[in-house]
C-alpha positions in Angstrom: -0.2 4.0 4.7 2.9 2.5 6.2 3.3 5.4 8.6 -0.4 5.4 9.6 -0.1 1.6 10.3 3.0 2.2 12.4 1.4 5.1 14.3 -1.7 2.9 14.9 0.4 0.2 16.6 0.5 -2.4 13.8 4.3 -2.7 13.6 5.5 -5.4 16.0 9.1 -3.8 16.0 7.8 -0.4 17.0 5.2 -1.1 19.7 2.9 1.6 20.9 1.2 1.6 24.2 -2.3 1.4 22.7 -3.6 0.7 19.2 -5.3 3.9 18.1 -7.4 2.5 15.2 -9.3 -0.5 14.3 -7.7 -2.5 11.5 -10.9 -2.7 9.4 -11.2 1.1 9.6 -7.6 1.5 8.5 -7.9 -1.0 5.6 -11.2 0.5 4.4 -9.5 4.0 4.3 -6.5 2.6 2.5 -8.7 0.9 -0.1 -10.5 4.2 -0.7 -7.1 6.0 -1.0 -5.7 3.4 -3.4 -8.9 3.5 -5.5 -8.6 7.3 -5.7 -4.9 7.1 -6.7 -5.7 4.6 -9.4 -8.4 6.8 -10.8 -6.1 9.8 -10.7 -3.4 7.8 -12.5 -6.0 6.5 -15.0 -5.1 2.9 -14.2 -7.8 0.3 -14.6 -5.8 -2.5 -12.9 -2.9 -2.8 -10.4 0.0 -4.4 -12.4 2.3 -6.9 -10.7 5.0 -9.1 -11.9 4.5 -12.9 -11.9 6.9 -14.1 -10.6 7.6 -11.1 -8.5 10.9 -9.2 -9.0 13.4 -9.0 -6.2 12.8 -6.0 -3.9 15.9 -4.1 -5.0 15.3 -4.7 -8.8 11.6 -4.4 -9.3 10.9 -2.7 -12.6 7.6 -3.0 -14.5 8.3 -3.1 -18.2 6.9 -0.1 -20.2 7.2 0.9 -23.8 7.8 4.4 -25.0 5.8 5.4 -28.0 
């Protein structure tokens, strides 16, 4: 998703001459891809930490049974 966004001209630090895709088309595709990934992983929700962890230290607690 990140690479597709950069290649489509959405990264202000790596400008492209023309934007190749419409943002709503990109986000719709990304939403579909994430939904498919969550189904494949058998996740019913996207878990996030509140408050969020620091970027370098993010670990979602899990238990081993």
